[in-house]
C-alpha positions as CSV (number, residue, x, y, z in Angstrom):
1,X,111.3,148.1,-122.0
2,X,112.2,151.1,-119.9
3,X,109.9,153.7,-118.8
4,X,110.8,156.4,-121.3
5,X,110.5,153.9,-124.3
6,X,107.0,153.0,-122.8
7,X,106.1,156.4,-122.6
8,X,107.1,157.3,-126.2
9,X,105.2,154.6,-127.7
10,X,102.3,154.7,-125.5
11,X,101.4,158.5,-125.5
12,X,102.9,159.9,-128.7
13,X,100.4,162.7,-128.8
14,X,101.7,164.2,-125.5
15,X,104.6,167.0,-125.7
16,X,105.4,166.7,-122.2
17,X,108.1,163.8,-122.3
18,X,108.6,164.1,-118.4
19,X,104.8,163.9,-117.9
20,X,104.5,161.0,-119.8
21,X,107.2,159.2,-117.8
22,X,105.6,160.6,-114.7
23,X,102.2,159.4,-115.7
24,X,103.6,155.8,-116.0
25,X,105.4,156.1,-112.6
26,X,102.4,157.0,-110.8
27,X,100.4,154.3,-112.4
28,X,103.2,152.0,-111.5
29,X,103.6,152.8,-107.9
30,X,99.7,152.7,-107.0
31,X,99.7,156.8,-106.7
32,X,96.6,157.0,-108.9
33,X,93.5,155.3,-106.9
34,X,91.3,155.2,-109.8
35,X,93.1,155.3,-113.0
36,X,91.2,156.4,-116.3
37,X,90.9,154.3,-119.5
38,X,92.6,157.1,-121.6
39,X,95.6,156.7,-119.3
40,X,96.1,152.8,-119.1
41,X,94.6,151.6,-122.2
42,X,97.3,152.9,-124.3
43,X,99.9,151.1,-121.6
44,X,98.2,147.9,-122.2
45,X,98.1,148.3,-126.1
46,X,101.7,148.8,-126.2
47,X,102.3,145.8,-123.8
48,X,100.0,143.4,-125.8
49,X,97.5,143.0,-122.9
50,X,94.0,142.4,-124.3
51,X,90.5,143.3,-123.0
52,X,89.7,139.9,-121.2
53,X,92.8,140.3,-119.3
54,X,92.1,143.7,-118.3
55,X,88.6,142.7,-117.0
56,X,90.1,139.5,-115.2
57,X,92.3,141.8,-113.5
58,X,89.8,144.4,-112.5
59,X,87.7,141.6,-111.0
60,X,90.8,140.6,-108.9
61,X,91.2,144.4,-108.0
62,X,87.6,144.4,-106.7
63,X,87.8,141.1,-104.8
64,X,91.0,142.3,-103.2
65,X,89.3,145.6,-102.0
66,X,86.5,143.8,-100.6
67,X,89.1,141.5,-98.7
68,X,90.9,144.7,-97.2
69,X,87.9,146.2,-96.1
70,X,86.7,143.1,-94.3
71,X,90.2,142.8,-92.8
72,X,90.1,146.5,-91.8
73,X,86.4,146.2,-90.0
74,X,87.8,143.3,-88.1
75,X,90.7,145.3,-86.5
76,X,88.7,148.1,-85.7
77,X,86.2,145.6,-84.1
78,X,88.5,143.6,-82.2
79,X,90.3,147.2,-80.9
80,X,87.2,149.4,-80.4
81,X,87.9,152.2,-82.7
82,X,89.9,153.6,-85.3
83,X,92.0,155.8,-82.6
84,X,92.7,153.0,-80.5
85,X,93.9,150.6,-83.6
86,X,96.3,153.4,-84.9
87,X,97.4,154.4,-81.1
88,X,98.4,150.7,-80.5
89,X,100.3,150.2,-83.9
90,X,103.2,148.8,-81.9
91,X,100.7,145.8,-80.6
92,X,99.6,144.9,-84.2
93,X,100.7,142.2,-86.3
94,X,102.5,142.7,-89.5
95,X,99.4,141.7,-91.7
96,X,97.5,144.2,-89.4
97,X,100.1,147.1,-90.0
98,X,99.8,146.3,-93.5
99,X,96.0,146.6,-93.4
100,X,96.0,150.0,-91.6
101,X,98.8,151.4,-93.9
102,X,97.2,150.5,-97.1
103,X,93.8,152.0,-95.5
104,X,95.8,155.5,-95.0
105,X,97.1,155.8,-98.3
106,X,101.1,154.6,-97.0
107,X,103.3,153.7,-100.0
108,X,105.6,150.8,-100.4
109,X,104.0,149.1,-97.4
110,X,105.5,145.6,-98.1
111,X,109.2,147.0,-98.4
112,X,109.1,148.9,-95.1
113,X,110.2,147.9,-91.8
114,X,108.0,147.3,-88.9
115,X,109.3,150.2,-86.7
116,X,108.9,152.3,-89.9
117,X,105.4,151.4,-90.2
118,X,104.7,151.7,-86.7
119,X,106.2,155.2,-86.8
120,X,104.2,156.2,-89.9
121,X,101.0,154.7,-88.2
122,X,101.4,156.6,-85.1
123,X,101.7,160.0,-87.3
124,X,98.6,159.1,-89.0
125,X,97.0,158.6,-85.6
126,X,97.9,162.2,-84.6
127,X,96.7,163.6,-88.0
128,X,93.2,161.4,-87.7
129,X,92.6,162.5,-84.1
130,X,93.2,166.5,-85.1
131,X,91.0,166.1,-88.2
132,X,88.4,164.2,-86.3
133,X,88.4,167.0,-83.3
134,X,88.2,169.7,-86.1
135,X,85.2,168.0,-87.6
136,X,83.6,167.7,-84.2
137,X,83.7,171.5,-83.8
138,X,81.7,172.3,-86.8
139,X,78.2,172.6,-85.0
140,X,79.4,175.4,-82.7
141,X,80.7,177.6,-85.6
142,X,77.2,177.0,-87.5
143,X,75.4,178.2,-84.4
144,X,77.8,181.4,-84.5
145,X,77.1,181.9,-88.2
146,X,73.2,181.4,-87.7
147,X,73.3,183.9,-85.0
148,X,74.8,186.7,-87.3
149,X,72.3,186.1,-89.8
150,X,69.5,186.4,-87.4
151,X,70.9,189.7,-86.3
152,X,71.1,190.8,-89.9
153,X,67.4,189.9,-90.4
154,X,66.2,192.0,-87.3
155,X,68.4,194.9,-88.7
156,X,66.7,194.9,-92.3
157,X,63.1,194.7,-90.4
158,X,63.9,197.8,-88.7
159,X,65.4,199.5,-91.8
160,X,68.7,199.9,-90.2
161,X,70.8,199.6,-93.4
162,X,74.1,200.5,-92.2
163,X,74.1,197.7,-89.5
164,X,72.9,195.3,-92.2
165,X,75.8,196.2,-94.3
166,X,78.0,195.8,-91.4
167,X,76.5,192.3,-90.3
168,X,76.4,191.0,-93.9
169,X,80.2,191.8,-94.4
170,X,80.9,189.8,-91.1
171,X,78.6,187.0,-92.5
172,X,80.4,187.0,-95.9
173,X,83.8,186.8,-94.2
174,X,82.6,184.2,-91.9
175,X,81.1,182.1,-94.6
176,X,84.3,182.3,-96.5
177,X,86.5,181.2,-93.6
178,X,84.1,178.4,-92.6
179,X,84.3,177.2,-96.4
180,X,88.1,177.3,-96.1
181,X,88.3,175.4,-93.1
182,X,86.0,172.7,-94.7
183,X,88.0,172.5,-97.7
184,X,91.3,172.1,-95.4
185,X,89.3,169.3,-93.5
186,X,88.5,167.8,-97.2
187,X,92.4,168.1,-98.1
188,X,93.5,166.4,-94.9
189,X,91.1,163.8,-95.2
190,X,92.4,163.3,-98.9
191,X,95.7,163.4,-97.7
192,X,94.9,160.7,-94.9
193,X,93.5,158.6,-97.8
194,X,96.7,159.3,-99.8
195,X,94.8,161.1,-102.6
196,X,97.2,163.9,-103.2
197,X,95.5,165.1,-106.4
198,X,92.2,165.7,-104.8
199,X,93.8,167.5,-101.8
200,X,95.8,169.8,-104.1
201,X,92.6,170.6,-106.4
202,X,90.5,171.5,-103.2
203,X,93.3,173.6,-101.8
204,X,93.8,175.4,-105.1
205,X,90.2,176.3,-105.3
206,X,89.7,177.7,-101.9
207,X,92.9,179.6,-102.0
208,X,91.8,181.5,-105.2
209,X,88.5,182.1,-103.7
210,X,89.7,184.7,-101.4
211,X,90.3,186.8,-104.4
212,X,87.1,188.8,-103.3
213,X,88.9,189.8,-99.9
214,X,92.0,191.3,-101.4
215,X,94.8,190.9,-104.0
216,X,97.1,189.4,-101.6
217,X,94.9,186.9,-99.7
218,X,95.1,184.0,-102.3
219,X,98.7,184.2,-102.2
220,X,98.8,184.0,-98.4
221,X,96.4,180.9,-98.5
222,X,98.4,179.1,-101.0
223,X,101.5,179.6,-98.8
224,X,99.6,178.3,-95.8
225,X,98.2,175.5,-97.4
226,X,101.6,174.5,-98.8
227,X,102.7,173.4,-95.4
228,X,99.9,170.4,-95.6
229,X,101.3,169.1,-98.9
230,X,105.1,169.8,-98.0
231,X,104.9,167.9,-94.5
232,X,102.8,165.1,-96.2
233,X,105.4,164.7,-98.6
234,X,108.2,164.7,-96.2
235,X,106.7,161.9,-94.4
236,X,104.9,159.7,-96.8
237,X,106.8,160.4,-100.2
238,X,104.4,160.4,-103.2
239,X,103.6,163.4,-105.3
240,X,103.0,165.8,-102.3
241,X,106.2,167.6,-102.6
242,X,105.7,168.7,-106.4
243,X,102.2,169.7,-105.5
244,X,103.4,171.9,-102.8
245,X,106.1,173.4,-105.1
246,X,103.0,173.8,-107.8
247,X,101.0,175.7,-105.1
248,X,103.5,178.1,-103.9
249,X,104.7,179.5,-107.4
250,X,101.7,181.8,-108.4
251,X,102.0,183.1,-104.7
252,X,105.5,184.2,-105.2
253,X,104.7,185.7,-108.5
254,X,101.9,187.6,-106.9
255,X,103.9,189.3,-104.1
256,X,107.1,190.2,-106.4
257,X,104.4,192.0,-108.8
258,X,102.8,193.9,-105.9
259,X,106.2,194.5,-104.1
260,X,105.8,193.1,-100.9
261,X,109.5,192.1,-100.4
262,X,109.5,189.9,-97.1
263,X,106.6,188.0,-98.1
264,X,108.2,187.3,-101.6
265,X,111.1,186.3,-99.7
266,X,109.5,184.2,-97.2
267,X,107.5,182.3,-100.0
268,X,110.4,181.9,-102.2
269,X,112.4,180.2,-99.2
270,X,109.5,177.7,-98.8
271,X,109.7,177.0,-102.4
272,X,113.4,176.6,-102.3
273,X,113.3,174.1,-99.5
274,X,110.6,172.0,-101.3
275,X,112.7,171.8,-104.3
276,X,115.7,170.8,-102.3
277,X,113.9,168.0,-100.4
278,X,112.3,166.6,-103.9
279,X,115.5,167.1,-105.9
280,X,117.6,165.2,-103.1
281,X,115.3,162.3,-103.4
282,X,114.9,162.3,-107.2
283,X,117.8,160.6,-109.3
284,X,119.6,161.6,-112.6
285,X,119.1,165.0,-114.3
286,X,115.5,165.5,-112.7
287,X,117.0,165.8,-109.4
288,X,119.9,167.9,-110.4
289,X,117.9,170.3,-112.1
290,X,115.7,170.6,-109.1
291,X,118.7,171.4,-106.8
292,X,120.3,173.8,-109.1
293,X,116.8,175.5,-109.0
294,X,116.5,175.6,-105.2
295,X,120.1,176.9,-104.9
296,X,119.2,179.7,-107.3
297,X,116.0,180.9,-105.0
298,X,118.3,180.6,-101.9
299,X,120.9,182.9,-103.4
300,X,118.3,185.4,-104.6
301,X,116.5,185.9,-101.1
302,X,119.5,186.0,-98.5
303,X,119.8,189.7,-98.9
304,X,116.5,190.3,-97.7
305,X,116.9,188.3,-94.5
306,X,120.4,189.7,-94.1
307,X,119.1,193.2,-94.2
308,X,116.2,192.5,-91.8
309,X,116.3,191.8,-88.3
310,X,115.9,188.1,-88.8
311,X,119.4,186.7,-88.1
312,X,118.1,183.2,-87.4
313,X,116.0,182.8,-90.7
314,X,119.0,184.1,-92.4
315,X,121.3,181.3,-90.9
316,X,118.6,178.7,-91.5
317,X,118.4,179.8,-95.4
318,X,122.2,179.7,-95.3
319,X,122.4,176.3,-93.7
320,X,119.7,175.1,-96.3
321,X,121.7,176.5,-99.0
322,X,124.6,174.6,-98.1
323,X,122.6,171.4,-98.0
324,X,121.7,172.0,-101.5
325,X,125.4,172.9,-102.5
326,X,126.7,169.7,-101.1
327,X,124.1,167.3,-102.3
328,X,124.4,168.9,-106.1
329,X,128.4,168.9,-105.3
330,X,128.3,165.1,-104.9
331,X,126.5,164.6,-107.8
332,X,128.7,166.6,-109.9
333,X,131.8,165.8,-111.7
334,X,135.5,167.0,-111.5
335,X,136.7,170.5,-110.4
336,X,133.0,172.0,-110.5
337,X,131.8,169.3,-108.0
338,X,134.7,170.2,-105.6
339,X,133.8,173.8,-106.0
340,X,130.5,173.4,-105.0
341,X,131.5,171.3,-101.9
342,X,133.8,174.3,-101.1
343,X,131.3,176.7,-101.4
344,X,129.1,174.4,-98.9
345,X,131.8,174.5,-96.4
346,X,132.1,178.1,-96.3
347,X,128.2,178.5,-96.2
348,X,128.1,176.2,-93.2
349,X,130.5,178.3,-91.2
350,X,128.8,181.2,-91.9
351,X,125.7,179.8,-90.5
352,X,127.5,178.1,-87.5
353,X,128.6,181.3,-86.8
354,X,125.4,183.1,-86.7
355,X,123.9,180.3,-84.8
356,X,126.4,180.1,-82.0
357,X,126.5,184.0,-81.6
358,X,122.8,183.7,-80.7
359,X,123.2,180.5,-78.6
360,X,121.0,178.4,-80.7
361,X,122.5,175.2,-79.3
362,X,119.9,172.6,-81.2
363,X,120.8,174.4,-84.5
364,X,124.5,174.2,-83.9
365,X,124.4,170.7,-83.4
366,X,122.6,169.8,-86.4
367,X,124.5,172.0,-88.5
368,X,127.8,171.1,-87.3
369,X,127.3,167.6,-88.5
370,X,126.5,168.6,-92.1
371,X,129.5,170.8,-91.9
372,X,131.5,167.7,-91.1
373,X,129.9,165.7,-93.7
374,X,130.7,168.5,-96.5
375,X,134.4,168.6,-95.0
376,X,134.6,164.9,-95.3
377,X,133.2,165.0,-98.8
378,X,135.5,167.6,-99.9
379,X,138.4,165.9,-98.4
380,X,137.6,162.7,-100.2
381,X,137.6,164.6,-103.6
382,X,140.8,166.4,-102.8
383,X,144.5,165.4,-102.9
384,X,147.6,165.5,-100.8
385,X,147.9,167.5,-97.8
386,X,144.7,169.5,-98.3
387,X,142.7,166.4,-98.4
388,X,144.2,165.3,-95.0
389,X,143.7,168.7,-93.5
390,X,139.8,168.7,-94.6
391,X,139.5,165.2,-93.0
392,X,141.1,165.9,-89.8
393,X,138.7,168.9,-89.6
394,X,135.8,166.9,-90.6
395,X,136.9,164.5,-87.7
396,X,137.3,167.5,-85.2
397,X,133.5,168.7,-86.2
398,X,132.1,165.3,-85.6
399,X,133.7,165.1,-82.3
400,X,132.1,168.3,-81.5
401,X,128.8,167.4,-82.6
402,X,129.0,164.1,-80.4
403,X,130.1,166.4,-77.5
404,X,126.8,168.2,-78.0
405,X,124.4,165.3,-78.4
406,X,124.3,162.2,-76.4
407,X,123.0,158.7,-76.9
408,X,120.3,158.7,-74.2
409,X,118.6,162.0,-75.4
410,X,119.3,161.9,-79.0
411,X,120.1,158.4,-79.7
412,X,119.5,158.4,-83.8
413,X,121.6,161.8,-84.3
414,X,124.2,160.5,-81.9
415,X,124.4,157.1,-84.0
416,X,124.5,159.1,-87.4
417,X,127.5,161.2,-85.7
418,X,129.0,158.2,-84.7
419,X,128.9,156.5,-88.2
420,X,129.7,159.6,-90.1
421,X,132.7,159.9,-87.8
422,X,133.9,156.3,-88.3
423,X,133.7,157.2,-92.3
424,X,135.9,160.2,-91.8
425,X,138.6,158.2,-89.8
426,X,138.5,155.4,-92.5
427,X,138.7,158.0,-95.5
428,X,141.8,159.6,-93.5
429,X,143.4,156.1,-92.6
430,X,143.1,155.2,-96.4
431,X,145.4,157.9,-97.4
432,X,148.5,157.4,-95.0
433,X,150.6,154.4,-94.3
434,X,151.9,152.6,-91.3
435,X,150.9,152.6,-87.5
436,X,148.9,155.8,-87.8
437,X,146.5,154.4,-90.4
438,X,146.1,151.4,-88.3
439,X,145.3,153.5,-85.2
440,X,142.5,155.3,-87.3
441,X,141.0,152.2,-88.7
442,X,140.8,150.4,-85.4
443,X,138.9,153.8,-84.2
444,X,136.8,153.7,-87.1
445,X,135.6,150.1,-86.3
446,X,135.0,151.1,-82.8
447,X,132.7,154.1,-83.6
448,X,130.8,151.6,-86.3
449,X,130.3,149.1,-83.3
450,X,129.1,151.7,-81.0
451,X,126.5,153.3,-83.8
452,X,125.1,150.0,-84.0
453,X,123.9,149.8,-80.4
454,X,121.0,152.3,-81.6
455,X,121.0,151.0,-85.2
456,X,120.3,147.6,-84.6
457,X,119.6,144.9,-87.4
458,X,115.8,144.5,-86.0
459,X,114.9,148.0,-85.4
460,X,116.9,150.0,-88.1
461,X,117.8,147.3,-90.9
462,X,118.7,150.0,-93.6
463,X,120.8,151.9,-91.0
464,X,122.6,148.8,-89.9
465,X,123.0,147.5,-93.4
466,X,124.9,151.2,-94.2
467,X,126.9,150.9,-91.3
468,X,128.0,147.1,-91.7
469,X,128.8,148.0,-95.5
470,X,131.2,150.7,-94.4
471,X,132.6,148.4,-91.6
472,X,133.2,145.7,-94.3
473,X,135.1,148.4,-96.5
474,X,137.3,149.1,-93.5
475,X,138.1,145.3,-92.9
476,X,138.9,145.2,-96.7
477,X,141.4,148.1,-96.5
478,X,143.0,146.4,-93.4
479,X,143.3,143.2,-95.4
480,X,144.8,144.9,-98.4
481,X,147.6,146.0,-96.1
482,X,148.1,142.5,-94.3
483,X,149.8,139.5,-95.2
484,X,149.3,135.9,-94.9
485,X,146.8,134.3,-92.7
486,X,145.9,137.8,-90.8
487,X,145.0,139.1,-94.5
488,X,142.8,136.0,-95.3
489,X,140.8,136.5,-92.0
490,X,140.2,140.2,-92.6
491,X,139.1,139.6,-96.1
492,X,136.9,136.7,-95.3
493,X,135.1,138.9,-92.5
494,X,134.4,141.5,-95.1
495,X,133.0,139.3,-97.5
496,X,130.4,137.7,-95.1
497,X,129.7,141.1,-93.9
498,X,128.9,142.2,-97.5
499,X,126.8,139.2,-97.8
500,X,124.9,140.0,-94.7
501,X,124.2,143.5,-96.1
502,X,122.7,142.0,-99.3
503,X,120.4,140.2,-97.2
504,X,118.6,143.6,-96.5
505,X,119.7,145.5,-99.5
506,X,118.1,143.5,-102.0
507,X,118.0,144.3,-105.8
508,X,114.0,144.5,-105.8
509,X,113.7,146.8,-102.7
510,X,116.9,148.7,-102.6
511,X,118.3,148.6,-106.2
512,X,120.8,151.3,-106.1
513,X,122.4,150.4,-102.5
514,X,122.3,146.8,-103.7
515,X,124.4,148.0,-106.6
516,X,127.0,149.8,-104.4
517,X,127.3,146.7,-102.3
518,X,128.1,144.8,-105.5
519,X,130.6,147.5,-106.6
520,X,132.3,147.0,-102.9
521,X,132.5,143.3,-103.4
522,X,133.9,143.7,-107.0
523,X,136.8,145.5,-105.6
524,X,137.2,142.9,-102.8
525,X,137.7,140.2,-105.1
526,X,139.7,142.4,-107.3
527,X,142.0,142.9,-104.5
528,X,142.0,139.2,-103.2
529,X,143.4,138.4,-106.9
530,X,146.5,140.1,-106.3
531,X,147.0,139.2,-102.8
532,X,149.0,136.5,-101.6
533,X,146.2,135.6,-99.3
534,X,144.5,133.6,-102.4
535,X,145.9,130.7,-104.2
536,X,143.3,130.9,-107.2
537,X,143.5,134.7,-108.5
538,X,141.5,133.7,-111.7
539,X,138.5,132.5,-109.9
540,X,138.5,136.1,-107.9
541,X,138.8,138.0,-111.2
542,X,135.8,136.0,-112.5
543,X,133.7,136.9,-109.3
544,X,134.8,140.2,-109.5
545,X,133.8,140.9,-113.0
546,X,130.1,139.3,-112.1
547,X,129.9,141.9,-109.4
548,X,131.1,144.6,-111.3
549,X,128.7,143.7,-114.2
550,X,125.9,143.6,-111.5
551,X,126.8,147.2,-110.2
552,X,127.1,148.9,-113.7
553,X,123.6,147.4,-114.7
554,X,122.2,149.5,-111.7
555,X,124.2,152.3,-111.3
556,X,123.2,155.7,-113.0
557,X,126.2,157.4,-114.8
558,X,124.5,161.1,-113.6
559,X,123.2,160.3,-110.1
560,X,126.1,158.0,-109.1
561,X,128.7,159.5,-111.5
562,X,131.8,159.0,-109.3
563,X,130.9,155.2,-108.4
564,X,130.2,154.7,-112.0
565,X,133.1,156.2,-113.3
566,X,135.0,153.9,-110.8
567,X,133.4,150.8,-111.8
568,X,134.2,151.1,-115.3
569,X,138.0,151.5,-114.4
570,X,137.7,148.3,-112.4
571,X,136.1,146.6,-115.5
572,X,139.2,147.4,-117.2
573,X,141.7,146.4,-114.7
574,X,139.7,142.8,-114.3
575,X,139.9,142.3,-118.1
576,X,143.5,143.3,-118.6
577,X,144.0,140.7,-115.6
578,X,141.9,137.9,-116.9
579,X,143.6,138.3,-120.2
580,X,146.9,137.1,-119.0
581,X,145.5,133.7,-118.0
582,X,144.4,133.5,-121.7
């Protein structure tokens, strides 16, 4: 039973279909720390889970929590303090890392690599230390407030009513500000524990309490506190990004109604960024809708920054708009998708021009890589001379990015640029014949190998797997153009490389990536079936059909539209070829 089917059957009284599915997704992923009976009992009823089983599962969960608490206490006792344990995450065992990650509300702990876990816990260490320092400073603030109240008492005793008013006004502002700081501490603590809903509710309440100050202060507070939820969502996932979006929307309406143009534009920019990040992460129609809304908001505010003295903010907004256009273009069929990619390329050029004019080197380095990716994607979706020209321009842009970056100072970005350069070289090579194509393939293989100096299998397994899959694609293309023993060696190496990738990209942990590798293996076996390097084409076609069916079972026709359509065509080719053996 799919999540939508389960939602419809379990919650027929709810009108919000997306809300129904989201409720199940949050329960399934452990985002709800204390699920209420009204949420889980309908699901249990639909799934035929009886009350004794529910009670047994609850008892097991209680035992598991007690065990987790005991393991956490043991780590703290061994390390001396929470701060020390977090700061020494790189020295902890895998089980100790998982215990700490569970304590601090990190999602998907059993699917994350060790380096990724260490990075997240080190970030949690910084957040924990900052929160602890702010809590330690509370006493001093209370002393200041007490002194103000004593001064007000002295003023009333001498009937100095004007001074009383001034002092009480200051007391009210200080008390409100202190309440806000305490609320922010509570929200930070909730986020440390992974309790996003509590953090959101606390921040909404304290923001709206500032209505006694003036009409705009609640909006300003909402934008200020949005950053907490947004940064948490970027780092750890979960529902934080959606809640950052929910928090900022009323602030935008307030500033627009009151005519505060620059603040309206600034808040709308923040909304667009959050929608873009969340839309990029979400599959299907939900992700596409968020990206489309993000683009609409970017376009609505550009004129404000263009007409004000904020060229860098304007360029950043253009760059973000280009990112959203590119992501939506990748997900969109046909000519409309190509048009979105072309608009992304033009928008990147504008941003690069402004960054270069103001000598913003770091922004140029980042933007030029995204620009190169957009050129490559547009080139892959184009035909003929235009395709080759766009891919050549993409390769040139990647070389420029690599020139700005270097392996020692920016290893991750450098490796990404090398890997993307290899992709562009391969795509151009696929579109031409002869020695020039082979030269491009050799350059691509070398660039992939260089990138793997940084993205090793142990330290960056997912990036390594992506690199190796693309490397296998080059080998497959080279094999299809070779003959005899040389072709056989290339095809065999490609197959072994795909199989190595599947050790990392498992169906349970990375279903879409797994399906993409299955799709590539389907095409490999199909090519082998028609090549002189194989003596048993029928067996290759059968293997190709199995890989093709596996890919189509997972791939989404909306999010993975191009590959899904290609696999449908591959299936027709396989069936046609198999029919010849009947």
